[in-house]
C-alpha positions in Angstrom: 25.6 -7.9 -4.6 28.7 -9.7 -5.9 31.5 -10.4 -3.4 35.2 -11.1 -4.1 37.1 -12.3 -1.0 40.7 -13.1 -0.2 42.5 -13.8 3.0 42.7 -10.2 4.1 40.4 -8.3 1.7 36.8 -8.3 0.7 35.4 -6.3 -2.3 31.6 -6.1 -2.5 30.0 -4.7 -5.6 26.7 -3.3 -4.3 25.5 -1.7 -7.5 27.1 -1.0 -10.9 28.1 2.4 -9.4 28.8 1.6 -5.8 31.5 -0.7 -4.4 32.6 -1.5 -0.8 36.3 -2.0 -0.1 37.4 -3.9 3.1 40.8 -4.8 4.3 41.5 -6.5 7.6 44.8 -7.9 9.0 42.9 -10.5 10.9 40.8 -11.6 7.9 37.5 -10.8 9.7 34.9 -8.7 7.9 31.8 -6.9 9.2 28.3 -7.6 8.1 26.4 -6.0 11.0 24.9 -2.5 10.7 27.0 0.4 12.0 26.2 3.9 13.2 26.1 5.0 9.6 25.4 1.9 7.4 22.0 0.3 7.6 21.3 -1.7 4.4 23.9 -3.1 2.0 21.5 -5.2 0.1 20.8 -3.6 -3.3 19.9 -6.9 -5.0 21.6 -8.5 -8.0 24.2 -6.4 -9.9 25.4 -6.7 -13.5 29.1 -6.9 -14.0 32.0 -8.7 -15.7 35.3 -9.7 -14.1 38.6 -11.3 -14.8 40.3 -13.0 -11.9 43.6 -14.8 -11.6 45.6 -15.9 -8.5 47.3 -12.4 -8.4 45.0 -9.9 -10.2 41.3 -9.0 -10.0 39.6 -6.8 -12.6 35.9 -5.8 -12.2 34.0 -4.0 -14.9 30.5 -2.5 -14.8 29.0 -0.1 -17.2 30.2 2.7 -15.0 33.6 1.8 -13.5 36.6 -0.5 -13.8 38.3 -1.7 -10.6 41.8 -3.1 -10.9 43.4 -4.9 -7.9 46.8 -6.5 -7.6 45.9 -8.8 -4.8 47.8 -7.7 -1.7 47.6 -4.8 0.6 45.4 -1.9 -0.2 47.7 0.8 -1.5 48.1 3.1 -4.6 50.3 0.5 -6.4 47.8 -2.3 -6.0 44.3 -0.7 -6.3 42.7 1.8 -8.5 39.2 2.5 -9.7 38.5 4.3 -13.0 35.2 6.0 -13.7 33.9 5.5 -17.2 32.9 8.6 -19.0 34.5 12.0 -19.7 34.1 13.7 -16.3 37.5 15.3 -15.8 40.2 16.8 -18.0 42.9 14.4 -16.7 40.7 11.3 -16.4 38.7 9.9 -13.5 41.0 7.3 -12.1 41.3 7.1 -8.3 44.3 5.4 -6.7 43.8 4.0 -3.2 44.7 6.6 -0.6 44.1 9.7 -2.7 41.8 12.4 -1.4 38.8 13.3 -3.6 37.5 16.9 -4.0 33.8 16.6 -3.6 30.9 19.1 -3.6 31.0 18.8 0.2 28.4 17.8 2.7 27.6 19.4 6.1 29.4 20.5 9.3 29.2 18.9 12.7 28.7 22.1 14.5 28.2 25.8 14.0 29.7 26.7 17.5 31.9 29.7 17.2 31.2 30.1 13.5 31.5 33.6 12.2 31.2 33.6 8.4 32.3 30.8 6.2 33.3 27.5 7.7 34.9 24.3 6.4 32.5 21.5 5.4 33.1 17.8 5.5 33.2 15.9 2.2 30.0 14.6 0.6 29.2 11.8 -1.8 28.9 13.7 -5.1 31.6 15.6 -7.0 32.3 17.3 -10.3 34.8 14.5 -11.2 32.0 12.0 -10.7 33.6 10.0 -7.8 33.4 10.2 -4.1 34.4 8.1 -1.0 32.5 7.3 2.2 34.8 6.1 5.0 33.1 3.9 7.6 36.3 2.5 9.0 35.8 4.1 12.5 32.0 3.6 12.6 30.7 1.8 15.7 29.1 -1.6 15.2 25.5 -2.2 16.4 25.3 -5.4 18.3 21.9 -6.8 19.3 23.1 -7.9 22.7 25.7 -5.2 23.6 24.5 -2.1 21.8 27.2 -0.1 20.0 30.7 -1.5 20.2 34.0 -0.4 18.8 35.3 -2.3 15.8 38.8 -3.6 15.2 41.3 -1.8 13.2 40.2 -2.3 9.5 39.6 -0.4 6.3 36.0 -0.1 5.3 35.3 2.3 2.4 32.4 2.8 0.0 33.3 4.1 -3.4 30.7 6.1 -5.3 31.1 6.1 -9.1 27.9 7.9 -10.1 29.3 10.5 -12.5 26.9 13.4 -12.6 24.0 11.3 -11.6 23.7 13.2 -8.4 20.1 12.2 -7.6 21.1 8.5 -8.1 24.0 8.9 -5.7 21.8 10.5 -3.0 19.1 7.9 -3.6 21.5 5.0 -3.1 23.1 6.8 -0.2 19.8 6.8 1.6 19.2 3.1 0.7 22.7 2.4 2.2 22.3 4.5 5.4 18.5 4.4 5.9 15.9 7.0 5.1 16.1 10.3 7.0 13.1 10.7 9.3 10.7 13.5 8.3 11.1 16.5 10.5 8.0 17.3 12.6 6.2 20.3 11.2 6.8 22.4 14.3 10.5 22.1 13.9 10.3 24.2 10.7 8.9 27.1 12.6 10.6 29.9 14.6 12.9 28.9 17.5 14.0 31.1 20.4 17.4 30.3 22.0 19.5 32.6 24.1 22.3 31.8 26.6 20.7 33.6 29.5 19.7 32.6 33.1 15.9 33.0 32.7 13.6 32.6 35.7 10.3 31.0 35.1 8.4 34.3 35.2 10.9 36.0 32.8 10.6 33.2 30.3 6.8 33.1 30.3 6.7 36.9 30.0 9.1 36.6 27.0 6.9 34.1 25.3 3.8 36.2 25.9 5.7 39.2 24.4 6.2 37.2 21.2 2.4 36.7 21.0 1.7 40.4 21.7 4.1 41.4 18.9 2.4 38.8 16.7 5.6 36.9 16.1 4.9 33.2 15.7 7.0 30.9 17.8 7.2 27.1 17.7 10.1 26.0 19.9 11.8 27.5 23.0 15.3 26.4 24.0 16.4 26.8 27.6 20.2 27.0 27.7 22.3 25.4 30.3 21.2 27.6 33.2 18.0 25.5 33.5 20.2 23.1 35.5 22.5 23.7 38.5 25.7 25.3 37.4 27.1 26.6 40.7 28.4 23.3 42.1 31.0 22.4 44.8 34.5 22.9 43.5 35.4 19.2 44.0 33.1 18.3 41.1 34.8 20.6 38.7 32.8 22.5 36.1 29.0 23.0 36.1 28.9 22.7 32.3 27.2 19.3 32.6 24.1 19.0 34.7 20.7 17.2 35.0 19.1 18.7 38.1 16.8 21.7 37.8 18.0 25.0 39.1 15.2 25.7 41.5 16.4 29.1 42.3 15.5 30.1 38.8 12.8 27.5 38.1 11.2 26.5 41.4 8.4 24.5 39.8 9.6 22.9 36.6 6.4 20.9 36.0 4.4 24.1 36.2 6.7 25.9 33.8 6.5 23.0 31.3 2.7 22.9 31.5 2.3 26.6 31.0 4.6 26.5 28.0 2.6 23.6 26.5 -0.6 25.5 27.2 0.9 28.2 25.0 1.4 25.6 22.2 5.1 25.8 22.6 7.6 22.9 22.3 10.5 23.1 24.7 14.1 21.9 24.4 16.7 21.7 27.2 20.3 22.3 26.4 22.5 19.4 27.8 26.2 18.9 27.7 26.6 15.3 28.9 30.4 15.0 28.8 31.0 15.0 32.6 28.4 12.3 33.3 26.2 12.1 36.4 28.0 13.3 39.5 27.2 13.0 43.2 25.4 16.4 43.6 22.7 15.4 41.1 19.2 14.7 42.5 19.1 11.4 40.8 22.7 10.3 41.7 21.7 7.9 44.5 19.3 6.0 42.3 21.8 5.9 39.4 24.7 4.8 41.6 22.6 2.0 43.0 21.7 0.7 39.5 25.3 1.0 38.3 27.0 -0.3 41.5 29.0 2.9 42.1 30.8 3.8 45.3 28.6 6.4 46.9 31.0 7.1 49.8 33.7 8.1 47.3 31.2 10.0 45.2 32.2 7.8 42.2 30.6 9.5 39.1 28.7 7.7 36.3 31.1 8.4 33.5 29.4 9.5 30.3 29.6 6.5 27.9 26.6 5.7 25.7 28.4 2.5 24.8 27.1 1.3 28.1 23.4 0.6 27.3 22.2 0.8 30.9 23.9 4.2 31.5 22.2 5.5 28.3 18.8 4.4 29.5 19.3 5.9 33.0 20.5 9.2 31.6 17.4 9.6 29.5 15.2 8.4 32.3 16.5 11.1 34.7 14.7 13.7 32.7 11.4 12.0 33.6 12.4 11.2 37.2 13.7 14.7 37.9 
């Protein structure tokens, strides 16, 4: 890695095809990991540069970065990809959007046919941009914390070396864990208020019909949804609906005996409210006002709340 730093900017050449662009009005820059970025150390990099008090030019075998030292804007900063990858050239001016070959989508909820995809890190023009400006910082003492207002971009100049771009993306963000084998099998998920007996009969029907099944998903009716009006919507919940599932432990055991993995659908947005079975314990740990039925607002930036939320599934 080669770093060029000014009062308000820092430009880090991570590889001869990957460069990090940071701009901060306070002059502070981030070296900790984020939600997205795991490892910025790619070792030594080969480059040439010309630097004066006002101008910085960085050249590798694959790109040329030109920066008139000042704010990051289209007049001061551009990066040009070397090679004939586009009819009108492959120069990117700061602030321009880049048409990529796309990545994925956050959710398929309400999808019916084609949906818009987020941008990816490869493109026909050979360049792409990864924006980590809003990424939460991982702090060893406090967990995830919000970062100050700053620009933090990663410019990919890989041309049509798509495999190389993806390889270095995984080096930068960390390797994706291998999916467990059972996750590649058939899943059953239906938004329906199943009772324990109905669900077990359904799973047995799959076996009778010789349809292999790996995972069952119980949608939100596994938990209480008919709650007192003062608590609002029953969309969020953590307490078993014992009218439908009177003995959760028995249901789980019988499903496991049938070699089925089980997933519970959870919508955590409304937090842990006073009607939940575990509320008293959670309120005590968090110092909530029980008389006023103060809820444990959902915020995974509070490490203790995150631990308690996950632990409730074991306690309940």
